[in-house]
N, C-alpha and C positions, 0 to 999 in steps of 0.2 A: 526867668528863662522862658523863652518863647518857643511855640511849636514850630517844627520844621516841615516845610512842604516837600513833595516828592522831588528828589534829585537835588535838594538843597544840602550844602555842606553845613556841618555843625561847628564851624570854626569859632563861633562866638561862645560856645559852651566852655566853661572853665576846664582846664586840663585835668584837675583833680576829679571833677565830675565825670569826665570822659573815661578816665582810668577806672573809676568805680563801676561804671556801667559795663566796660569791657571785661573787667574781672568777673562781674556777675554773669555775663554771657559765657565766658570761658568755664566758670565753675559749674554752670548748668549743663554743659555739653557732656554727652555720654562717650563721645569719641575723645581720644587723646589729641591735644593740641600743643605743638612746640613751634615757637617762632625763632628762627635764627637770623642774625644780622649777616651782612655781606662777608664778614670774616669767619662765619661758621660758629659763632658763639650763640648759645641759647639765651634769649632775652625775655621770652614769655613761655611759661609752662603751666598747664592746668593740672589739677589733682588727678583727673582721669588718666592722663598720660603717665603719671607716676605709678598709679595702681596697675596700669596695663602691663608694665615691664618690670615690676618688682621693686620699686622705690617706696620708701616710707612717706615721702612728701615731695611736692613739686620743687621745693627749694634745692633738694639734692640733685636735681637735673639741670640746674642753671650752670651748665658746663659747655665746653667746646665740643665740636664734632670729633676732634682727636681723642677726647676722653671716651666718647661712646664707642669709637672704633677699637679702643683697647679692651673695653668691657664686653662688647657684643660682637658676634659674627653673623653675617647674613648669608643665606644660600637659597638657590632655587628649590622648588618643591620636589624636584628629583634628586636633591642633595648636592648639586653643583655649587661650590663656593662662589660668592660675589665679592669682587675686590672693592675697596673703599671708594675708588673713583666711580664705581657704577652704583653706589648706594643712591636711593631716591633723593636724599638731602644734597649729596654731591652733584647730582644732575640739576637739582633746583638752583644750586649756587652757580651753575653754568648757564642759568636762564631757561632751563627746560621745564616744561610742565609735565607732571606725572599724574596719571589718572587711574586709580584703583588697581595698582599692581600688588599681587599677593606673593609674599616671600616668607621663608622660614627664618626665625630669629632665635639665637641661642646665647644665654649669659655664660660667659667663660667661668665665672666664679662659682656658680651653682649648678650649671649644666641644664638649667630649666629651658624648655623650648616652647615657642609659640608659632603660630602662623598669623602674620600681621598683614592687614590690607593698608597700603600706603597711598596717599594722594599728596602731591606737592604743587604749590602755586607760588611762583616767584612774583615779587612786588617791585615795580620800578617807579622812580620819581618822574617828574615832568621832562627831565632831560634824558630819560631812558636809562638812567643808572640804576643797577640793582641795589635795592635798599634792604629788603627782607625776603626770607623764604619761609612760607607757612606750610607746616607739615601736619596733616591730619592722619591719624592711625586708628584702626579698630581691630579687635581680636576676633579672628574667624577660625580659630583652632578647632573648636567643637564641630563647626559646620564642615570643615575640610576632613576631619576625622570620620564624620558620618559618611561623607561622600566616598572616602577611601574604602570604608567598610562595605558600603553598598556596592562599589565597583568590585571588590574582592568577592563579595557574595554573588554578584552577577557573573563573574568569571567562573566561580565554582558551579553555579547553576548551568552555565552554558557548557562547561566541560562534561558535567553529568548528562545534560540533554543530548550532547553529541554522541555519547556512548550508548544511548538507548536505541532499540530497534524501531521505535515509533517516530513519526513526524511530530515534533514538539513545537508549540507556538505560544506566544503571549499576545495579549491585546490590552489596550487601555480601557478605561471605564466606558468609553463611547463605543467599544466594540471594534475599533480599527486595529488590525493586526500589525504589530511593530517588530516581531522577531520570529524567525524560524531556525531550527537547529540544522546541522549539516545535512540531514536527510532530504532537505528541500531540493538538493541536486538530483534526486531520483525521480522527480516529478516534472512534467512538461506543462508549463503555462503559469506557474506562480510568479508574478511580476512585482518588482519593487518600484514604487513611484519615487519621484524626486524628493518628496518630503520624508522618505524613509519608511512609509507605510507599504503594506503588501496587499496585492489584489489576488485572492485565491479563487474567485468565482470561475475564471476560465478553465480550471482543471476539472470542475465537477461535471459529470455526465449531464447532458441536456435534460434527460428524463427525470433527474433528481434535483436539478438546480433550483427550481422554484420552491420546492419543499424545504431544501437546505437553507436557503436565504430566509424563508419565513421562520423556520425553527430558530435560527441564530438571532434574528431581530427580536423575536419574542423573548428569548432568554436574556438578551441585553436589556430590553425594556423592563422586564419583570425582575431581573436579578436572580433568576433561578438557574439551576444547572442545565447545561446544554448537552444533548446527545442526538446524533443523527447518523443513519446508515446511508451510504451513497457510493457510487462508482466514481473513481477519480483517474485522470489520465496520467500514465507513467511516462518516463523518458522515451521508451521505445514505441509510444503511441497506443499501447494497449490500455484498457480500463480494468481496474481491479477494485473489488469491494473493500471499503474501509468503514470503520465506526469512529466517528469524531465525538470527543467528549471535552467539556470545559467547565470550569468552576470559577466564580468570581471570589477573589480573596482580598480582604482589606488589610493593608500593612502601613508601615511608616510613610511610604511614598504615595499613599492613596490606594484606591481600588484598582485592581488589575485582574485580567482573565488569564488563567493558565490552562492550556488545552493540549490534547494529543489526538493524532489520527492513527489508528491501528489497522494494519492490513488483516482483513478477515476473509480474503478471497477464497482460500481453500475451505474454510469452515462454511462459507456461504454456498459453495458448490456442493459440499457434502449435504448441507441442509436441503438444497434443491433436489439432489439425487434421492434423498430420503423422502421428500415430499412427493416426488414423481413416483417412487416405488409404492408409497402408500396410496397414491391416487390410482395406481393401476392394479392394486390388490384385488378389488372386486372384479375388474376386467379379467385378471388372470384366472380367478376362480371360475368365472363365467365361460371363458374360452376353453379352459381345461375340461370343464364339465361337458362342453359342446363337443370337443375333439374326442373325448373318450366315449361319449354317448353314441356318436355315429357308428363306430365299428361295433359297439356292443349291440346296437339295434340290428345291425346286419347279422350278427351271431344269433340274436334272439329270434329274428324272423326266419333265419335259415333252418333252425332246428325243427320246427313243425313241418317245413317243406321236406327236410331230409327224412323225417319219419314217414311221411306220405310216400316218398319215392321208394324207400326201403320196402314198404308194404306192397308196392306194385310189382309188375313183372320185369320192366326194364330198369334194373336197379343200378348196376355198376357204373355206367357212364354218367348218369345224372348225379349219383352219389358223389363220385369223384369231383364233379364240377362244384357242388355245394361245399364239399369238404375243403376244396382249394380256396374257395371264397372265405370260409371260416379261418383257415390257416393264415391267409393274408391279413385279415382283420386282427387276429391275435398278435401277429408280428407287429402290426402297426401300433397296437396298444402297448406292447412291450417296449418298442422303440421310443414311444412318447414318454413312457415312465422313465426309461433310462436317460432320456434327454433332460428331464426335470431333475433327476438325481445328480447328473453331472453338473447341471447349472448350479444347484445348491452347493455342491462341493467347490466349484470354481469361485463362486461368489464369496464363499467363506475364506478364500485365499489359500486353499489347499490344492496341490497338484492331483491330477487323475492318476490312478494306478494303471498304466498302460500294459496290456497283455501283448507284447510284441512277439511276432514270429515271422518267418519268411513267408511271403505271400506274393502272388502275381497281381499287380494293380490292373493290368489289362483285363484279366479274368473277372476281378471285382467289378470294374466299370461296365464290362459287357453284360454281366448279369443284371446290374441295376438298370441299364438302358432297356433290356428286354422286359424287366418288370414294369417299367414306365409305359412301354408299348402295350403290354397286356392290360394295364390300367386305363388305357384309352388315349395315351399321349403318342399318337402315331407319327408326329413330326420329329421325334427325337432320333438323332443319328449319331453313330460312333465313328470318329475319324481318327485312325492311328496308323503310324508308320512302322510299328513293331508289334509282333504277335505276343510278346511276353515282356514284362517289366517287373522284375523281382526285387523286393527290398524288405527291410525289417520294420514292420509297422504293426499297429493294432488294427486288424482288418474290420472288426465290428464297429469301431468308432469311425474309421475312415468311410465305411458304408454310410453311417449317419451323416457325415459331412457332405459326401457327394450326393446322397439322397436329398438333403436339404437344398443344395444348389440346384439340382434337377427339378425338384418340385416347385421351387420359386420361379425358375425359368418358365415352366409350363403354366403356372398359376398366373403370372403377370404378362403372359403373351396371349395373342388372339388364338382361339381354338384352331388346331391344325397347323399353326405356323411352325417354322423350322427352329429346332433347338439342336445345336451341335455340341457334342462332347469330344474334345480333342485331347489326345495323349501324345506326349513328346518325351523322348529319352535324351537325357544329357549325361555328361561324363560322370557326375556324382549325384544326380538328382533326377526326379521324375516330375513332369509338369502336366497338370490337368487343367483344361480350360472349358468352362461351360458358357456357351455363347448363345444368346437369344436375340430375337428381333421385337421384343415387347415394348412396354411403355417407357422404360428407362428410369434412371434415378437422378434426382436433382443434385447439382454439385454440392450444395450445403448438406444434403442428407448423406452423401457418400462418406463424409468424415464422421458420421454418427451411427450408421447402421450396424456397426460392429460393437456398439455399446449395449449394455443390458437394458432391456425393456424399451428399446428405441426402434421405431419403424419409419420409413419414408412417408411423407405426407400423402403422396398419391396412393401408396400401398394401403394406408389406413382407410382411405375412401373406398377402396375396392374390396378388400376382404378383412376378416377378423384375424387377429394375431396378437401375441404378447411380446414379441421382440426378443426371444432368447435363442432362436435357431442359429442366426449368423454370429451372435456373440459367442455362443458355445463352440461353433465350428471353428472360428478363428483361434480360440484358445486351445482346442484339441490339436489343430495344425501347429501352433507355436510350440506346444509341448513335444511334438514330434521333431522340433527343430526346423520347421518349415515356415512358409508365409502364405497368407490368403489376402488377396487384394481385389479391387474392382475398378473397372473403367466403364463409364457410361455417359450417355447424353439423353435428356428427356426426348421421348418419341423415337429414339434410335437404338433401343435395346441396351443390354448390359453384358459385359464379359467378366466373369469371376475367374481368377487365376490362382490355382493351388500348386505350390512347389514344395516337394518333400525330398529330404536327403535319403539316399538309398540305404545308408547305414545309420544306426541309432547314434545320436550324439553322446559324448561322454557325460556321465552323471544323470542320464535320463531315468525317470521313475519306471520300474518294471513291476508287474504283478507276480508274486512268488507262487 
């Protein structure tokens, strides 16, 4: 027997030798092989084909297609039955080529099932007449079951992820994100590429983007847990603080990252408020000491002077003057202490115990304006269209509110400039406006000056303060059922408007 070159036929080899070699090839195959003739009769079967579908030997399978149709049924992987005419072998007998179709297969006698991958190749002679149909089959049952289990597990994971309040995501071992849960709709800018991957970088605030990308790349490169705090853009365009965490997990499908992004915005704001409060603690102590020391110094210095005056001949007039100064400083100290006590009560989330009684707001304001003039604020004027405006209020606390507004107007205005206190009577409320021509308040600060320990930037440069006056004033007014607001422009002064109901609202806190 001579060697054959490439492309040469081996027609000179004895038929017996050819069959021996073919059977050896068939026997060595791991896949099942069945060759049908043009009539649908099996003429060649290897042992692998017999083992594949539950026969004891290949000889038992030397049967017709009709035999197999009685013993087996085929169906799509979703369970849809397949008619005999659509079987892969039937298609091959019609001259069709079938490549790698996966179908379910069930033996009627035992009920045993498989998932089989079929490939069919029709063989024609030189005249184009169908001579044989070669069927190659392999068992892919285990693989399909694993894929089904994985899909079911994936579905359960996604259902669980969609029920979570966090943004949940997964990424491959290369760090490319390939899944987000339904929360992704709450964010603005997470984009899915054509290859199914997601780009998350556009939603991260520019100030934190570089650090976020660096932290993620380092975690992926080193395989260590990932954690990063950053602001991300929400659907409404706002930025909210989140903490993103992820861990690399090794499973049957290889290594994957599982991560979450949790909204910590309120916690972050609380931490910032606490940090700011702690940062101003020393300032508070310093300012309080300063504000209390000044009137105490006046009292201390006035006492020896008062003793000298009393020992002189012209006693009464000078004594009254010094006593008046002392009384005003004592009142100032008492008011400052009460303001701090009220601030502590309000910051603890407790309401003030208002001592309401009928009082005339015009009289209260007129007296405060006069006190301001006596203290050197000659530009303060009272403008009112009514001589009396009576309501049910806590006059002591309203005095503190209006005194705070007046002192701020004078403090942040040029010496001697006009400050107008306007009163207006309405049907069920009283309105007080304190209007100055001072340096004004920036628009950004107008939203913050009623918060605790917050002062306008230009005010901080001009005078000391701790930022509790306006915060306490607004809360006193709101507890009266009223409102306190501001309108201002930088360099054009400010107008604070206080509106109070004449009658106490239902459920208001009263001091017994």
